N, C-alpha and C positions, 0 to 999 in steps of 0.2 A: 369636684376636682377636675381640672382641665387635662386633656390628653394631647399628645403631639400627632402630627399627620402620620408619622412612622408607626406609632402604636395602633392607630385606626387601620392603617394598611395591613399590619400584621394580623389584626383581628379578622379583617375581611378577606385575607389572603390575596391581596392585590398590591400593586406597586404604589409607592409614595407619590409618584407622578400622577397616577390615576386618581388618587385621593385629592390632589390639588386641582385636577381637572373638574372633579365633582364639586369642589368648593367654589370654583369660578362659576359653575352653573347655578348655584344656589341663589335665591333672592337675597337682597342686601340685608333684610331683617334676620335671616337665619345664617348668614355668613359669619364665620368666627373671626375674631380680631387677631391681628398680628402683634405679637409681643417680642421685641428684640429680634425681628426677622423671622420668627417662627409663628405658626398658627397655634393659638391656645384654644383648643376645641372643647367647648362646654357640652353639657348633656343635650341641650336643644340642637346645637349644631351637629352633634354626633348622630342624633336621631334623624336629622334631615339628610345627612350623608348616607346613612344606612338605608333610608327610604328611597333615595335616588338610586343607590346601587342595586337594591333588591327590586325596585320598581322598574328598572330598565328591562324592556322586553327582550333584549338580546341575552341578558343574563338569565332571565326566566326560561327562555327557549333552550339555552345551554343546559340548565339544570334539568329541565324536563327531558331533553335529549339524552343526557347521561342516565337518568332514571329509566327511561324506556330501553336504552341499549343494555343496561344491566338486567332488566327483566327479560329481554329477548335472549340474552346469553344464558340466563338461568333456565328458561323454557327449552332452549336448544339442548342444554346439558341433560335435563330431565328426559327429553324425548330420546336422545341417543342412549341413555341408560335403559329406558323402557324397551327400545328396539333391540338392544343387545341381550336383554333378559328374555324377551319373547321370540328371538330369532331362532329359526330352525337350525339344528346342528348340521344337517346336510348342506344347508345354504352356506354356513360358515366354512365348512370343509371345501365346498366348491370354490369359494372366494379364495381360500388359502391355496388351493391347487392352481388357480389361475395366476396368483401372485408368484408361486414357485416356478411355473412355466415361464413367466415373464422374466424372472431373475435368471433362470438358466439360459434363456435366449440372449440376455444381455451379457452373461458370462462368456457364452460361445462367441459372440460378436467381439468381445474384448480379446479373447484368445486369438481370433483371426487377425485382429489388428496387431497384436504382439508378434505373431508369426511374420506378418508383412514387414513390420519394422525391423525384425532380426534379419530378414532377407535383404532389405535395403542397406542395413548396416554392414553386412558381409560384402555386398557389392561395392559399397563405398570404400571399405578397407582394401579390397582387391584393386580398385582403381588407384588408390593412393600408393599402393605397393608398386604397381606398374609405372606410375609417374616417377617415383623415386628411382626405379631401375633405369628408365629412359634418361633421367638427369645424369646418372652415373655414366651411362654410355656416351652422352654428349660431352661430359667433362674429359674423358680420355679420348684423344684424337685417334681416328681410325687408321690414318696413314702410317703413323709411327707404331712400331711394335711396343708392347707393354714393357719390355725390358729396356727400351730406349728411354723411357720416362725416369728410370732409376739410374743414377750415375754408376759407372763401373769403377773398380779400384784404380785403374790407370788414370781415369779422368779426375779422380779425387786427388791423386798425387800431383798431377800436372797443374791443377788449379791452386793447390795449397801454396806453392811458392809465389804465385802471382798475388794472392791475397796478402801474404806477408810483406811483399815489396810495397804494395799500395798502402798498407798500414804504416810502414816505416817512413815512406816518403811524406806522408801527411803530418805536419807538425801538430803537437798537442796544443790545443787552444782551450784554455779553461776561461771562458768568459762568464761574467756574471749574467744574471737574468736580464737586468736592465740593459746591459751592453748588447746582449743578443737581440733584445727587443728593439732597440733603437738603431742597431747596426754600427755603432761607433766602436772602434778598436783603439788601443793605446798608441 
Protein backbone atom coordinates (compact mmCIF):
# COMPACT_ATOMS: atom_id res chain seq x y z
CA UNK A 1 0.00 0.00 0.00
CA UNK A 2 1.32 3.45 -0.82
CA UNK A 3 1.76 6.21 1.74
CA UNK A 4 1.74 9.98 1.41
CA UNK A 5 4.62 12.31 2.19
CA UNK A 6 2.71 13.57 5.22
CA UNK A 7 2.39 10.05 6.65
CA UNK A 8 6.12 9.41 6.21
CA UNK A 9 6.88 12.78 7.79
CA UNK A 10 4.74 11.89 10.80
CA UNK A 11 6.48 8.53 11.18
CA UNK A 12 9.94 10.11 11.07
CA UNK A 13 8.91 13.17 13.13
CA UNK A 14 10.07 15.58 10.46
CA UNK A 15 8.31 18.10 8.25
CA UNK A 16 6.65 17.26 4.96
CA UNK A 17 9.04 19.65 3.20
CA UNK A 18 12.02 17.69 4.52
CA UNK A 19 10.51 14.46 3.16
CA UNK A 20 10.14 16.13 -0.24
CA UNK A 21 13.77 17.29 -0.05
CA UNK A 22 14.88 13.72 0.62
CA UNK A 23 12.74 12.47 -2.29
CA UNK A 24 14.49 14.93 -4.63
CA UNK A 25 17.87 13.55 -3.45
CA UNK A 26 16.91 9.96 -4.23
CA UNK A 27 18.09 8.35 -7.46
CA UNK A 28 15.47 8.16 -10.20
CA UNK A 29 15.03 4.41 -9.73
CA UNK A 30 14.01 4.79 -6.07
CA UNK A 31 12.08 8.03 -6.44
CA UNK A 32 8.28 7.62 -5.91
CA UNK A 33 5.81 8.51 -8.64
CA UNK A 34 3.44 11.45 -8.40
CA UNK A 35 -0.21 10.59 -8.63
CA UNK A 36 -2.60 13.54 -8.99
CA UNK A 37 -0.04 16.01 -7.64
CA UNK A 38 0.94 13.88 -4.63
CA UNK A 39 3.67 11.37 -4.07
CA UNK A 40 2.51 7.77 -3.87
CA UNK A 41 5.32 6.31 -1.78
CA UNK A 42 5.67 2.53 -2.05
CA UNK A 43 7.70 0.27 0.25
CA UNK A 44 10.93 0.57 -1.78
CA UNK A 45 10.74 4.38 -1.82
CA UNK A 46 9.85 4.42 1.87
CA UNK A 47 12.93 2.34 2.72
CA UNK A 48 15.10 4.62 0.58
CA UNK A 49 13.73 7.74 2.33
CA UNK A 50 14.30 6.21 5.75
CA UNK A 51 17.83 5.12 4.85
CA UNK A 52 18.68 8.63 3.63
CA UNK A 53 17.17 10.15 6.75
CA UNK A 54 18.85 7.77 9.20
CA UNK A 55 22.01 7.58 7.13
CA UNK A 56 22.48 11.34 7.32
CA UNK A 57 25.53 12.04 9.53
CA UNK A 58 23.92 15.18 10.95
CA UNK A 59 20.96 13.17 12.23
CA UNK A 60 23.22 10.48 13.67
CA UNK A 61 25.31 13.04 15.52
CA UNK A 62 22.16 14.63 16.93
CA UNK A 63 20.91 11.26 18.14
CA UNK A 64 24.29 10.41 19.63
CA UNK A 65 24.51 13.88 21.20
CA UNK A 66 21.09 13.47 22.77
CA UNK A 67 21.99 10.04 24.12
CA UNK A 68 25.29 11.27 25.53
CA UNK A 69 23.67 14.31 27.14
CA UNK A 70 21.04 12.08 28.76
CA UNK A 71 23.76 9.78 30.10
CA UNK A 72 25.71 12.78 31.38
CA UNK A 73 22.66 14.15 33.20
CA UNK A 74 22.00 10.77 34.78
CA UNK A 75 25.62 10.50 35.93
CA UNK A 76 25.52 14.00 37.40
CA UNK A 77 22.31 13.19 39.25
CA UNK A 78 23.75 9.99 40.72
CA UNK A 79 26.95 11.82 41.72
CA UNK A 80 25.01 14.56 43.49
CA UNK A 81 22.92 11.94 45.30
CA UNK A 82 26.02 10.06 46.40
CA UNK A 83 27.69 13.29 47.58
CA UNK A 84 24.65 14.31 49.59
CA UNK A 85 24.47 10.88 51.25
CA UNK A 86 28.17 10.77 52.14
CA UNK A 87 28.53 14.46 53.03
CA UNK A 88 29.61 15.31 56.54
CA UNK A 89 26.79 16.84 58.60
CA UNK A 90 29.14 19.53 59.92
CA UNK A 91 29.96 20.56 56.34
CA UNK A 92 26.27 20.83 55.55
CA UNK A 93 25.74 22.92 58.67
CA UNK A 94 28.62 25.22 57.79
CA UNK A 95 27.22 25.73 54.27
CA UNK A 96 23.81 26.50 55.71
CA UNK A 97 25.35 28.99 58.16
CA UNK A 98 27.13 30.75 55.31
CA UNK A 99 23.88 30.94 53.37
CA UNK A 100 22.13 32.35 56.44
CA UNK A 101 24.82 35.00 56.87
CA UNK A 102 24.55 35.96 53.22
CA UNK A 103 20.78 36.27 53.41
CA UNK A 104 20.92 38.36 56.61
CA UNK A 105 23.48 40.68 55.02
CA UNK A 106 21.20 41.04 52.00
CA UNK A 107 18.27 41.83 54.28
CA UNK A 108 20.24 44.47 56.16
CA UNK A 109 21.28 46.05 52.85
CA UNK A 110 17.63 46.14 51.78
CA UNK A 111 16.67 47.72 55.12
CA UNK A 112 19.25 50.46 54.56
CA UNK A 113 17.88 51.07 51.08
CA UNK A 114 14.36 51.33 52.48
CA UNK A 115 15.48 53.84 55.13
CA UNK A 116 17.21 55.93 52.48
CA UNK A 117 14.13 55.87 50.26
CA UNK A 118 11.90 56.95 53.16
CA UNK A 119 14.26 59.82 53.94
CA UNK A 120 14.22 60.93 50.31
CA UNK A 121 10.44 60.67 50.20
CA UNK A 122 10.08 62.84 53.31
CA UNK A 123 12.48 65.38 51.84
CA UNK A 124 10.53 65.44 48.58
CA UNK A 125 7.25 65.97 50.41
CA UNK A 126 8.72 68.84 52.42
CA UNK A 127 10.02 70.50 49.26
CA UNK A 128 6.62 70.12 47.62
CA UNK A 129 4.92 71.71 50.63
CA UNK A 130 7.37 74.61 50.59
CA UNK A 131 6.78 75.14 46.86
CA UNK A 132 3.01 75.23 47.35
CA UNK A 133 3.40 77.72 50.20
CA UNK A 134 5.56 79.98 48.02
CA UNK A 135 3.00 79.81 45.21
CA UNK A 136 0.27 80.92 47.60
CA UNK A 137 2.44 83.82 48.72
CA UNK A 138 3.04 84.87 45.13
CA UNK A 139 -0.68 84.76 44.34
CA UNK A 140 -1.54 87.25 47.07
CA UNK A 141 0.12 90.64 46.35
CA UNK A 142 2.34 91.91 49.14
CA UNK A 143 1.49 95.62 48.68
CA UNK A 144 -2.24 95.19 49.24
CA UNK A 145 -3.49 94.10 52.61
CA UNK A 146 -5.36 90.83 52.68
CA UNK A 147 -8.61 92.58 53.55
CA UNK A 148 -8.38 94.63 50.34
CA UNK A 149 -8.63 91.46 48.31
CA UNK A 150 -12.14 90.88 49.67
CA UNK A 151 -14.76 93.52 48.81
CA UNK A 152 -16.42 95.29 51.68
CA UNK A 153 -20.17 95.68 52.08
CA UNK A 154 -20.04 99.30 50.82
CA UNK A 155 -18.24 98.26 47.68
CA UNK A 156 -20.77 95.51 46.99
CA UNK A 157 -23.71 97.93 47.27
CA UNK A 158 -22.11 100.50 45.00
CA UNK A 159 -21.27 97.95 42.35
CA UNK A 160 -24.67 96.28 42.31
CA UNK A 161 -26.60 99.18 40.70
CA UNK A 162 -23.91 99.54 38.03
CA UNK A 163 -24.26 95.87 37.11
CA UNK A 164 -28.05 96.21 36.93
CA UNK A 165 -27.82 99.24 34.67
CA UNK A 166 -25.43 97.47 32.33
CA UNK A 167 -27.72 94.45 32.15
CA UNK A 168 -30.77 96.63 31.46
CA UNK A 169 -29.05 98.63 28.73
CA UNK A 170 -27.99 95.53 26.79
CA UNK A 171 -30.87 94.28 24.65
CA UNK A 172 -31.68 90.64 24.86
CA UNK A 173 -30.43 88.99 21.74
CA UNK A 174 -31.28 85.39 21.24
CA UNK A 175 -29.46 84.37 18.12
CA UNK A 176 -29.33 80.89 16.81
CA UNK A 177 -26.10 78.99 16.76
CA UNK A 178 -25.63 79.47 13.04
CA UNK A 179 -26.31 83.21 13.23
CA UNK A 180 -23.82 83.60 16.03
CA UNK A 181 -21.33 81.52 14.09
CA UNK A 182 -21.58 83.43 10.83
CA UNK A 183 -22.29 86.82 12.44
CA UNK A 184 -25.43 87.72 10.50
CA UNK A 185 -28.31 89.28 12.29
CA UNK A 186 -31.89 89.88 11.20
